[in-house]
BALOBA-1460 file (C-alpha; in Angstrom, 3 decimals):
// residues 338
<rec num="1" residu="m" x="-53.394" y="-63.515" z="-129.084"/>
<rec num="2" residu="s" x="-53.741" y="-60.750" z="-126.628"/>
<rec num="3" residu="q" x="-56.641" y="-60.186" z="-125.123"/>
<rec num="4" residu="m" x="-58.243" y="-57.378" z="-123.198"/>
<rec num="5" residu="m" x="-61.245" y="-56.643" z="-120.525"/>
<rec num="6" residu="a" x="-64.278" y="-55.000" z="-122.114"/>
<rec num="7" residu="v" x="-68.057" y="-54.705" z="-121.169"/>
<rec num="8" residu="q" x="-70.642" y="-55.560" z="-123.460"/>
<rec num="9" residu="i" x="-74.305" y="-55.844" z="-123.722"/>
<rec num="10" residu="k" x="-75.319" y="-58.881" z="-124.992"/>
<rec num="11" residu="s" x="-79.035" y="-58.058" z="-125.820"/>
<rec num="12" residu="p" x="-81.705" y="-55.529" z="-126.074"/>
<rec num="13" residu="r" x="-82.255" y="-54.708" z="-122.211"/>
<rec num="14" residu="g" x="-79.464" y="-57.063" z="-121.131"/>
<rec num="15" residu="a" x="-77.100" y="-56.468" z="-118.344"/>
<rec num="16" residu="f" x="-73.419" y="-55.334" z="-118.691"/>
<rec num="17" residu="e" x="-70.957" y="-58.172" z="-118.688"/>
<rec num="18" residu="v" x="-67.453" y="-57.725" z="-118.044"/>
<rec num="19" residu="v" x="-65.687" y="-60.430" z="-120.662"/>
<rec num="20" residu="q" x="-62.189" y="-61.148" z="-122.128"/>
<rec num="21" residu="r" x="-61.722" y="-60.282" z="-126.054"/>
<rec num="22" residu="a" x="-59.228" y="-60.527" z="-128.344"/>
<rec num="23" residu="v" x="-57.428" y="-57.364" z="-128.506"/>
<rec num="24" residu="p" x="-58.663" y="-55.673" z="-131.997"/>
<rec num="25" residu="d" x="-56.080" y="-54.737" z="-135.064"/>
<rec num="26" residu="p" x="-56.616" y="-51.941" z="-136.672"/>
<rec num="27" residu="g" x="-57.900" y="-52.112" z="-140.700"/>
<rec num="28" residu="p" x="-57.252" y="-49.435" z="-143.643"/>
<rec num="29" residu="n" x="-58.132" y="-45.994" z="-142.615"/>
<rec num="30" residu="t" x="-58.376" y="-46.831" z="-139.059"/>
<rec num="31" residu="v" x="-56.600" y="-46.432" z="-135.571"/>
<rec num="32" residu="r" x="-56.795" y="-48.209" z="-132.379"/>
<rec num="33" residu="i" x="-56.838" y="-46.518" z="-129.326"/>
<rec num="34" residu="k" x="-55.553" y="-47.455" z="-125.993"/>
<rec num="35" residu="v" x="-58.838" y="-46.329" z="-123.909"/>
<rec num="36" residu="e" x="-57.536" y="-44.352" z="-120.360"/>
<rec num="37" residu="a" x="-61.299" y="-43.126" z="-119.639"/>
<rec num="38" residu="c" x="-64.542" y="-43.140" z="-121.402"/>
<rec num="39" residu="g" x="-67.364" y="-40.640" z="-120.600"/>
<rec num="40" residu="v" x="-70.705" y="-42.803" z="-119.181"/>
<rec num="41" residu="c" x="-73.493" y="-40.819" z="-121.543"/>
<rec num="42" residu="h" x="-77.202" y="-40.598" z="-121.385"/>
<rec num="43" residu="s" x="-76.935" y="-41.541" z="-124.976"/>
<rec num="44" residu="d" x="-75.813" y="-44.829" z="-123.779"/>
<rec num="45" residu="a" x="-79.315" y="-45.909" z="-123.086"/>
<rec num="46" residu="f" x="-80.299" y="-46.246" z="-126.769"/>
<rec num="47" residu="v" x="-78.289" y="-49.207" z="-126.539"/>
<rec num="48" residu="k" x="-78.763" y="-50.459" z="-123.321"/>
<rec num="49" residu="e" x="-82.204" y="-50.705" z="-123.887"/>
<rec num="50" residu="g" x="-82.301" y="-51.342" z="-127.968"/>
<rec num="51" residu="h" x="-84.039" y="-48.009" z="-128.906"/>
<rec num="52" residu="w" x="-81.989" y="-47.193" z="-131.873"/>
<rec num="53" residu="p" x="-82.071" y="-48.306" z="-135.138"/>
<rec num="54" residu="g" x="-80.093" y="-51.247" z="-137.035"/>
<rec num="55" residu="l" x="-78.340" y="-52.183" z="-133.399"/>
<rec num="56" residu="v" x="-76.187" y="-55.707" z="-133.400"/>
<rec num="57" residu="y" x="-75.491" y="-57.509" z="-130.485"/>
<rec num="58" residu="p" x="-73.328" y="-58.067" z="-128.463"/>
<rec num="59" residu="r" x="-72.084" y="-54.249" z="-128.425"/>
<rec num="60" residu="v" x="-69.665" y="-52.390" z="-126.387"/>
<rec num="61" residu="t" x="-71.037" y="-48.897" z="-126.005"/>
<rec num="62" residu="g" x="-69.179" y="-45.618" z="-125.363"/>
<rec num="63" residu="h" x="-68.572" y="-42.449" z="-127.049"/>
<rec num="64" residu="e" x="-66.765" y="-40.242" z="-125.199"/>
<rec num="65" residu="v" x="-63.480" y="-41.913" z="-125.232"/>
<rec num="66" residu="a" x="-60.086" y="-40.360" z="-123.839"/>
<rec num="67" residu="g" x="-56.474" y="-42.447" z="-124.064"/>
<rec num="68" residu="v" x="-53.502" y="-43.101" z="-126.813"/>
<rec num="69" residu="i" x="-53.491" y="-44.294" z="-130.164"/>
<rec num="70" residu="d" x="-51.074" y="-47.428" z="-129.844"/>
<rec num="71" residu="a" x="-51.311" y="-48.840" z="-133.466"/>
<rec num="72" residu="v" x="-52.410" y="-47.285" z="-137.155"/>
<rec num="73" residu="g" x="-53.462" y="-49.249" z="-140.141"/>
<rec num="74" residu="p" x="-53.058" y="-49.382" z="-143.735"/>
<rec num="75" residu="g" x="-53.710" y="-45.541" z="-145.213"/>
<rec num="76" residu="v" x="-53.351" y="-43.624" z="-142.062"/>
<rec num="77" residu="t" x="-51.071" y="-40.494" z="-142.760"/>
<rec num="78" residu="n" x="-52.696" y="-38.289" z="-140.064"/>
<rec num="79" residu="w" x="-52.187" y="-39.820" z="-137.024"/>
<rec num="80" residu="k" x="-49.324" y="-41.614" z="-135.670"/>
<rec num="81" residu="k" x="-48.409" y="-44.203" z="-132.647"/>
<rec num="82" residu="g" x="-48.099" y="-42.457" z="-128.932"/>
<rec num="83" residu="q" x="-50.428" y="-39.788" z="-129.736"/>
<rec num="84" residu="r" x="-52.842" y="-38.492" z="-127.206"/>
<rec num="85" residu="a" x="-56.463" y="-38.863" z="-128.865"/>
<rec num="86" residu="g" x="-59.807" y="-39.541" z="-128.427"/>
<rec num="87" residu="v" x="-63.496" y="-39.760" z="-130.131"/>
<rec num="88" residu="g" x="-66.756" y="-38.637" z="-129.656"/>
<rec num="89" residu="w" x="-70.554" y="-39.494" z="-131.028"/>
<rec num="90" residu="h" x="-69.152" y="-39.016" z="-134.700"/>
<rec num="91" residu="g" x="-67.583" y="-41.769" z="-135.633"/>
<rec num="92" residu="g" x="-67.178" y="-41.536" z="-139.045"/>
<rec num="93" residu="h" x="-68.599" y="-39.772" z="-142.406"/>
<rec num="94" residu="c" x="-69.206" y="-41.767" z="-146.337"/>
<rec num="95" residu="g" x="-67.612" y="-38.591" z="-147.945"/>
<rec num="96" residu="q" x="-69.385" y="-39.624" z="-150.668"/>
<rec num="97" residu="c" x="-73.380" y="-38.607" z="-149.827"/>
<rec num="98" residu="v" x="-74.953" y="-35.183" z="-150.776"/>
<rec num="99" residu="p" x="-74.610" y="-33.932" z="-146.814"/>
<rec num="100" residu="c" x="-70.521" y="-35.271" z="-146.987"/>
<rec num="101" residu="r" x="-69.806" y="-33.148" z="-150.306"/>
<rec num="102" residu="h" x="-71.537" y="-30.485" z="-148.999"/>
<rec num="103" residu="g" x="-69.395" y="-30.918" z="-146.071"/>
<rec num="104" residu="d" x="-72.115" y="-31.351" z="-143.962"/>
<rec num="105" residu="f" x="-70.339" y="-34.666" z="-142.249"/>
<rec num="106" residu="m" x="-73.046" y="-34.907" z="-139.613"/>
<rec num="107" residu="g" x="-75.471" y="-34.975" z="-141.854"/>
<rec num="108" residu="c" x="-73.897" y="-37.959" z="-143.258"/>
<rec num="109" residu="k" x="-76.779" y="-40.186" z="-144.827"/>
<rec num="110" residu="y" x="-74.713" y="-43.222" z="-143.646"/>
<rec num="111" residu="f" x="-73.388" y="-41.263" z="-140.720"/>
<rec num="112" residu="q" x="-71.813" y="-43.823" z="-137.740"/>
<rec num="113" residu="v" x="-71.941" y="-43.603" z="-134.286"/>
<rec num="114" residu="t" x="-69.041" y="-44.446" z="-131.892"/>
<rec num="115" residu="g" x="-70.281" y="-47.287" z="-129.161"/>
<rec num="116" residu="f" x="-73.578" y="-47.939" z="-131.895"/>
<rec num="117" residu="n" x="-72.807" y="-49.296" z="-135.085"/>
<rec num="118" residu="e" x="-68.918" y="-50.543" z="-133.925"/>
<rec num="119" residu="d" x="-67.928" y="-50.922" z="-130.457"/>
<rec num="120" residu="g" x="-66.658" y="-48.030" z="-128.564"/>
<rec num="121" residu="g" x="-64.772" y="-46.993" z="-125.344"/>
<rec num="122" residu="y" x="-66.254" y="-49.691" z="-122.777"/>
<rec num="123" residu="a" x="-62.893" y="-51.680" z="-123.088"/>
<rec num="124" residu="q" x="-59.782" y="-51.422" z="-122.442"/>
<rec num="125" residu="y" x="-58.911" y="-50.915" z="-126.868"/>
<rec num="126" residu="m" x="-61.126" y="-50.088" z="-129.514"/>
<rec num="127" residu="i" x="-60.719" y="-49.268" z="-132.926"/>
<rec num="128" residu="a" x="-61.813" y="-46.023" z="-134.742"/>
<rec num="129" residu="r" x="-62.207" y="-44.605" z="-138.313"/>
<rec num="130" residu="s" x="-59.066" y="-42.149" z="-138.728"/>
<rec num="131" residu="e" x="-61.402" y="-39.052" z="-139.903"/>
<rec num="132" residu="a" x="-63.259" y="-38.924" z="-136.191"/>
<rec num="133" residu="v" x="-59.994" y="-39.282" z="-134.336"/>
<rec num="134" residu="a" x="-59.503" y="-35.645" z="-132.274"/>
<rec num="135" residu="a" x="-56.253" y="-34.819" z="-131.190"/>
<rec num="136" residu="i" x="-55.929" y="-34.639" z="-127.315"/>
<rec num="137" residu="p" x="-54.050" y="-31.475" z="-125.787"/>
<rec num="138" residu="d" x="-51.824" y="-31.967" z="-123.152"/>
<rec num="139" residu="g" x="-53.445" y="-29.517" z="-120.504"/>
<rec num="140" residu="l" x="-56.064" y="-31.825" z="-120.224"/>
<rec num="141" residu="s" x="-55.930" y="-35.193" z="-118.336"/>
<rec num="142" residu="p" x="-57.859" y="-38.495" z="-119.606"/>
<rec num="143" residu="v" x="-60.638" y="-38.118" z="-117.300"/>
<rec num="144" residu="e" x="-61.109" y="-34.224" z="-118.215"/>
<rec num="145" residu="a" x="-60.928" y="-34.673" z="-121.771"/>
<rec num="146" residu="a" x="-63.958" y="-37.733" z="-122.357"/>
<rec num="147" residu="p" x="-67.295" y="-35.764" z="-120.941"/>
<rec num="148" residu="i" x="-66.116" y="-33.125" z="-123.460"/>
<rec num="149" residu="l" x="-66.303" y="-35.310" z="-126.540"/>
<rec num="150" residu="c" x="-69.705" y="-35.565" z="-126.039"/>
<rec num="151" residu="a" x="-71.497" y="-33.183" z="-123.462"/>
<rec num="152" residu="g" x="-68.813" y="-30.327" z="-124.085"/>
<rec num="153" residu="i" x="-68.553" y="-30.389" z="-127.794"/>
<rec num="154" residu="t" x="-72.792" y="-30.256" z="-128.213"/>
<rec num="155" residu="t" x="-72.421" y="-27.185" z="-125.670"/>
<rec num="156" residu="f" x="-69.636" y="-25.470" z="-127.352"/>
<rec num="157" residu="n" x="-70.636" y="-26.217" z="-130.626"/>
<rec num="158" residu="s" x="-74.216" y="-25.114" z="-130.508"/>
<rec num="159" residu="l" x="-73.023" y="-22.316" z="-129.041"/>
<rec num="160" residu="r" x="-70.534" y="-20.664" z="-131.203"/>
<rec num="161" residu="h" x="-72.527" y="-21.234" z="-134.138"/>
<rec num="162" residu="s" x="-76.029" y="-20.026" z="-132.356"/>
<rec num="163" residu="g" x="-75.238" y="-16.186" z="-133.833"/>
<rec num="164" residu="a" x="-74.888" y="-14.994" z="-130.242"/>
<rec num="165" residu="r" x="-72.590" y="-12.363" z="-130.259"/>
<rec num="166" residu="a" x="-70.234" y="-11.388" z="-126.908"/>
<rec num="167" residu="g" x="-71.917" y="-9.181" z="-124.585"/>
<rec num="168" residu="d" x="-75.511" y="-10.569" z="-125.830"/>
<rec num="169" residu="l" x="-78.134" y="-12.485" z="-122.866"/>
<rec num="170" residu="v" x="-77.765" y="-16.398" z="-122.820"/>
<rec num="171" residu="a" x="-79.720" y="-18.547" z="-121.196"/>
<rec num="172" residu="v" x="-78.517" y="-21.873" z="-119.874"/>
<rec num="173" residu="q" x="-81.415" y="-23.753" z="-118.904"/>
<rec num="174" residu="g" x="-80.206" y="-26.987" z="-116.709"/>
<rec num="175" residu="l" x="-77.482" y="-27.448" z="-114.346"/>
<rec num="176" residu="g" x="-76.854" y="-30.863" z="-114.917"/>
<rec num="177" residu="g" x="-74.033" y="-32.747" z="-117.088"/>
<rec num="178" residu="l" x="-74.712" y="-30.815" z="-120.479"/>
<rec num="179" residu="g" x="-75.348" y="-27.561" z="-118.339"/>
<rec num="180" residu="h" x="-72.702" y="-26.905" z="-116.083"/>
<rec num="181" residu="l" x="-70.341" y="-27.239" z="-119.376"/>
<rec num="182" residu="g" x="-72.710" y="-24.701" z="-120.945"/>
<rec num="183" residu="v" x="-72.881" y="-22.340" z="-118.499"/>
<rec num="184" residu="q" x="-68.307" y="-22.229" z="-118.437"/>
<rec num="185" residu="f" x="-68.932" y="-21.798" z="-122.263"/>
<rec num="186" residu="a" x="-71.297" y="-19.445" z="-122.379"/>
<rec num="187" residu="s" x="-68.973" y="-17.519" z="-119.654"/>
<rec num="188" residu="k" x="-66.175" y="-17.888" z="-121.621"/>
<rec num="189" residu="m" x="-67.594" y="-17.019" z="-124.937"/>
<rec num="190" residu="g" x="-68.430" y="-13.308" z="-123.443"/>
<rec num="191" residu="f" x="-71.675" y="-13.802" z="-123.308"/>
<rec num="192" residu="r" x="-74.122" y="-12.374" z="-120.093"/>
<rec num="193" residu="t" x="-74.875" y="-15.558" z="-118.864"/>
<rec num="194" residu="v" x="-78.178" y="-16.465" z="-116.989"/>
<rec num="195" residu="a" x="-78.501" y="-19.884" z="-115.267"/>
<rec num="196" residu="i" x="-81.627" y="-21.537" z="-115.110"/>
<rec num="197" residu="g" x="-81.909" y="-24.203" z="-112.259"/>
<rec num="198" residu="r" x="-84.356" y="-25.603" z="-109.781"/>
<rec num="199" residu="g" x="-83.589" y="-24.888" z="-106.036"/>
<rec num="200" residu="k" x="-81.725" y="-22.018" z="-104.422"/>
<rec num="201" residu="d" x="-78.924" y="-24.914" z="-103.268"/>
<rec num="202" residu="k" x="-77.641" y="-24.497" z="-107.254"/>
<rec num="203" residu="e" x="-77.153" y="-20.593" z="-106.864"/>
<rec num="204" residu="a" x="-73.263" y="-20.703" z="-105.860"/>
<rec num="205" residu="l" x="-72.140" y="-23.421" z="-108.141"/>
<rec num="206" residu="a" x="-74.365" y="-21.482" z="-111.219"/>
<rec num="207" residu="l" x="-72.146" y="-18.282" z="-109.588"/>
<rec num="208" residu="n" x="-68.824" y="-19.725" z="-109.687"/>
<rec num="209" residu="l" x="-69.393" y="-21.699" z="-113.142"/>
<rec num="210" residu="g" x="-69.150" y="-18.187" z="-114.487"/>
<rec num="211" residu="a" x="-73.186" y="-17.123" z="-114.437"/>
<rec num="212" residu="v" x="-73.751" y="-13.116" z="-113.433"/>
<rec num="213" residu="r" x="-77.414" y="-14.407" z="-112.292"/>
<rec num="214" residu="y" x="-79.576" y="-17.245" z="-111.088"/>
<rec num="215" residu="l" x="-82.636" y="-17.780" z="-111.720"/>
<rec num="216" residu="d" x="-84.255" y="-20.633" z="-109.252"/>
<rec num="217" residu="t" x="-88.006" y="-21.669" z="-111.330"/>
<rec num="218" residu="e" x="-89.108" y="-22.869" z="-107.016"/>
<rec num="219" residu="v" x="-89.186" y="-19.321" z="-106.606"/>
<rec num="220" residu="v" x="-89.445" y="-17.373" z="-110.007"/>
<rec num="221" residu="n" x="-90.856" y="-16.969" z="-113.396"/>
<rec num="222" residu="a" x="-87.517" y="-17.587" z="-115.291"/>
<rec num="223" residu="a" x="-89.226" y="-16.352" z="-119.041"/>
<rec num="224" residu="s" x="-90.629" y="-13.585" z="-117.338"/>
<rec num="225" residu="e" x="-87.145" y="-12.397" z="-115.450"/>
<rec num="226" residu="l" x="-85.160" y="-12.988" z="-118.981"/>
<rec num="227" residu="a" x="-88.009" y="-10.841" z="-120.279"/>
<rec num="228" residu="k" x="-87.191" y="-8.094" z="-117.855"/>
<rec num="229" residu="l" x="-83.694" y="-8.123" z="-118.380"/>
<rec num="230" residu="g" x="-84.766" y="-7.628" z="-122.471"/>
<rec num="231" residu="g" x="-85.112" y="-11.320" z="-123.893"/>
<rec num="232" residu="a" x="-82.449" y="-13.463" z="-124.366"/>
<rec num="233" residu="s" x="-80.293" y="-13.874" z="-127.866"/>
<rec num="234" residu="v" x="-80.263" y="-17.535" z="-126.897"/>
<rec num="235" residu="i" x="-81.395" y="-20.201" z="-124.587"/>
<rec num="236" residu="l" x="-79.904" y="-23.002" z="-124.561"/>
<rec num="237" residu="a" x="-82.179" y="-26.113" z="-123.381"/>
<rec num="238" residu="t" x="-79.702" y="-28.533" z="-121.885"/>
<rec num="239" residu="a" x="-82.109" y="-30.266" z="-119.334"/>
<rec num="240" residu="p" x="-84.109" y="-33.259" z="-121.187"/>
<rec num="241" residu="s" x="-87.739" y="-31.601" z="-120.016"/>
<rec num="242" residu="s" x="-89.661" y="-30.369" z="-123.021"/>
<rec num="243" residu="k" x="-92.279" y="-29.570" z="-121.022"/>
<rec num="244" residu="a" x="-89.083" y="-26.680" z="-119.235"/>
<rec num="245" residu="m" x="-88.475" y="-25.959" z="-122.586"/>
<rec num="246" residu="t" x="-92.351" y="-25.225" z="-123.492"/>
<rec num="247" residu="t" x="-91.721" y="-22.473" z="-120.386"/>
<rec num="248" residu="m" x="-88.724" y="-20.731" z="-121.446"/>
<rec num="249" residu="i" x="-90.440" y="-19.824" z="-125.206"/>
<rec num="250" residu="d" x="-91.657" y="-16.278" z="-123.600"/>
<rec num="251" residu="g" x="-87.796" y="-15.298" z="-122.158"/>
<rec num="252" residu="l" x="-86.797" y="-15.552" z="-125.836"/>
<rec num="253" residu="g" x="-85.912" y="-12.055" z="-127.165"/>
<rec num="254" residu="i" x="-86.165" y="-10.118" z="-130.439"/>
<rec num="255" residu="g" x="-84.751" y="-12.674" z="-133.267"/>
<rec num="256" residu="g" x="-84.198" y="-15.105" z="-129.775"/>
<rec num="257" residu="k" x="-83.218" y="-18.533" z="-130.415"/>
<rec num="258" residu="l" x="-84.349" y="-21.769" z="-127.987"/>
<rec num="259" residu="l" x="-81.650" y="-24.245" z="-128.919"/>
<rec num="260" residu="v" x="-82.473" y="-27.285" z="-127.754"/>
<rec num="261" residu="v" x="-79.452" y="-30.019" z="-126.706"/>
<rec num="262" residu="g" x="-81.194" y="-31.799" z="-124.505"/>
<rec num="263" residu="a" x="-83.006" y="-34.409" z="-125.771"/>
<rec num="264" residu="s" x="-86.871" y="-35.652" z="-124.794"/>
<rec num="265" residu="a" x="-89.008" y="-37.840" z="-126.558"/>
<rec num="266" residu="d" x="-92.065" y="-35.584" z="-125.794"/>
<rec num="267" residu="a" x="-93.460" y="-32.562" z="-127.654"/>
<rec num="268" residu="i" x="-92.376" y="-28.856" z="-127.364"/>
<rec num="269" residu="q" x="-95.171" y="-26.846" z="-127.913"/>
<rec num="270" residu="v" x="-95.364" y="-23.255" z="-128.847"/>
<rec num="271" residu="t" x="-97.720" y="-21.337" z="-130.617"/>
<rec num="272" residu="p" x="-97.318" y="-19.155" z="-133.881"/>
<rec num="273" residu="i" x="-98.128" y="-16.240" z="-132.561"/>
<rec num="274" residu="q" x="-95.635" y="-16.720" z="-129.568"/>
<rec num="275" residu="l" x="-92.435" y="-17.497" z="-133.066"/>
<rec num="276" residu="i" x="-94.102" y="-14.515" z="-135.022"/>
<rec num="277" residu="g" x="-94.198" y="-11.872" z="-133.905"/>
<rec num="278" residu="a" x="-90.768" y="-11.677" z="-132.348"/>
<rec num="279" residu="r" x="-89.114" y="-13.455" z="-135.017"/>
<rec num="280" residu="r" x="-88.456" y="-16.415" z="-132.572"/>
<rec num="281" residu="s" x="-86.686" y="-19.855" z="-133.161"/>
<rec num="282" residu="i" x="-86.487" y="-23.039" z="-131.828"/>
<rec num="283" residu="q" x="-83.338" y="-24.816" z="-133.149"/>
<rec num="284" residu="g" x="-81.687" y="-28.350" z="-132.482"/>
<rec num="285" residu="w" x="-78.339" y="-29.262" z="-132.462"/>
<rec num="286" residu="p" x="-76.179" y="-32.150" z="-132.669"/>
<rec num="287" residu="s" x="-72.817" y="-32.469" z="-130.938"/>
<rec num="288" residu="g" x="-69.660" y="-32.248" z="-134.173"/>
<rec num="289" residu="t" x="-67.123" y="-33.706" z="-136.303"/>
<rec num="290" residu="g" x="-63.686" y="-34.905" z="-134.894"/>
<rec num="291" residu="r" x="-62.109" y="-31.679" z="-135.997"/>
<rec num="292" residu="d" x="-64.653" y="-29.609" z="-134.019"/>
<rec num="293" residu="s" x="-63.616" y="-32.219" z="-130.925"/>
<rec num="294" residu="e" x="-60.238" y="-30.809" z="-131.033"/>
<rec num="295" residu="e" x="-61.311" y="-27.033" z="-131.019"/>
<rec num="296" residu="t" x="-63.972" y="-27.707" z="-127.868"/>
<rec num="297" residu="l" x="-60.668" y="-29.666" z="-125.942"/>
<rec num="298" residu="d" x="-58.468" y="-26.839" z="-127.105"/>
<rec num="299" residu="f" x="-60.636" y="-24.141" z="-125.779"/>
<rec num="300" residu="c" x="-60.863" y="-26.211" z="-122.637"/>
<rec num="301" residu="a" x="-57.256" y="-26.283" z="-122.424"/>
<rec num="302" residu="l" x="-56.857" y="-22.017" z="-122.822"/>
<rec num="303" residu="t" x="-59.892" y="-21.381" z="-120.717"/>
<rec num="304" residu="g" x="-59.593" y="-23.767" z="-117.514"/>
<rec num="305" residu="i" x="-63.074" y="-24.546" z="-118.460"/>
<rec num="306" residu="r" x="-63.477" y="-28.661" z="-117.081"/>
<rec num="307" residu="p" x="-66.237" y="-30.935" z="-116.349"/>
<rec num="308" residu="m" x="-67.438" y="-32.099" z="-113.197"/>
<rec num="309" residu="v" x="-67.259" y="-35.909" z="-112.665"/>
<rec num="310" residu="e" x="-67.075" y="-38.627" z="-110.774"/>
<rec num="311" residu="t" x="-64.758" y="-41.699" z="-111.650"/>
<rec num="312" residu="f" x="-65.224" y="-45.349" z="-111.571"/>
<rec num="313" residu="p" x="-63.365" y="-48.561" z="-112.897"/>
<rec num="314" residu="l" x="-64.090" y="-49.773" z="-115.863"/>
<rec num="315" residu="e" x="-65.006" y="-53.366" z="-114.357"/>
<rec num="316" residu="q" x="-67.942" y="-51.275" z="-112.751"/>
<rec num="317" residu="a" x="-69.157" y="-50.050" z="-115.394"/>
<rec num="318" residu="a" x="-72.950" y="-51.385" z="-114.291"/>
<rec num="319" residu="v" x="-72.750" y="-49.293" z="-111.116"/>
<rec num="320" residu="a" x="-71.274" y="-46.130" z="-113.068"/>
<rec num="321" residu="y" x="-74.080" y="-46.429" z="-115.694"/>
<rec num="322" residu="d" x="-77.009" y="-46.934" z="-112.995"/>
<rec num="323" residu="r" x="-75.144" y="-43.950" z="-111.174"/>
<rec num="324" residu="m" x="-75.506" y="-42.112" z="-114.678"/>
<rec num="325" residu="i" x="-79.339" y="-43.044" z="-114.497"/>
<rec num="326" residu="s" x="-80.734" y="-41.793" z="-111.519"/>
<rec num="327" residu="g" x="-79.428" y="-38.288" z="-111.987"/>
<rec num="328" residu="k" x="-77.798" y="-37.855" z="-108.939"/>
<rec num="329" residu="a" x="-74.349" y="-37.906" z="-110.479"/>
<rec num="330" residu="r" x="-71.984" y="-34.881" z="-110.414"/>
<rec num="331" residu="f" x="-72.149" y="-34.254" z="-113.013"/>
<rec num="332" residu="r" x="-70.330" y="-36.492" z="-115.543"/>
<rec num="333" residu="v" x="-69.483" y="-40.541" z="-114.901"/>
<rec num="334" residu="v" x="-66.754" y="-41.404" z="-116.339"/>
<rec num="335" residu="l" x="-64.982" y="-45.159" z="-116.261"/>
<rec num="336" residu="t" x="-61.403" y="-45.404" z="-116.164"/>
<rec num="337" residu="v" x="-59.521" y="-47.965" z="-117.323"/>
<rec num="338" residu="q" x="-56.099" y="-49.634" z="-116.703"/>
């Protein structure tokens, strides 16, 4: 039986372990992906620390997976061996519950998360459900494609469903793993893009990514500056700080929306008066389906949007994870797999 390298977490709060496992065979309606790259996402901490309900260990995590299909299971007709493909947060849906019958697969009652409910991409091979797979265009390398399957789709999909129109003022709060992609997407979508960060050193990067203006929160009140510009139609909140999000609300214009994609456990504080008079709203957004991933990848290939990454070999997954958790990575960490 063929063997592969995998990096597993044996128990909650356990260490990453490099192990040898049997190469899995695809079952009905699944494909096997030969992994070429896998992004290391902050959400992997849910598996590492055991903070997700229903986790079964040992578990191989990783939900930003890019590679090549090297085997297909019975019943798979839309994917072929040798096809470039990947899988993101969306690991599958039942197709039968009420949300699925409405076409809301992200709201599936039995939603599957890649690398949570089943093993993910911290391995040389993984099994993916066919409905969750996304085709990767030739214009993107595996290392470029991997982060787009989580950070990319989250920012792209949220912005394109935000209601903002070309020419509207859209602010991106945070210039990290999500934010540096959010600025690029907002600019390429035709929004008047303002980047918000902390520190003068980020200004050149923000402008280079497509922002027309950078607001340094160490120097100015970003909400007040946005209000002077007429108020933002959308503020894309990418930094996982509810305190920082709270300070942004008064920067929204009439009908403006605080669009939350940076996950934080503490509360966003807002008064009804802040919302009522200007018809403001706060909305969260998850990532998207396999088809959404494809459209995100295609948009990146078309417009030249690329993530900024640091790479580590698969066997150094523990080092890569620590680099990601430290917040010092610029800006996404990706495992390369041989």
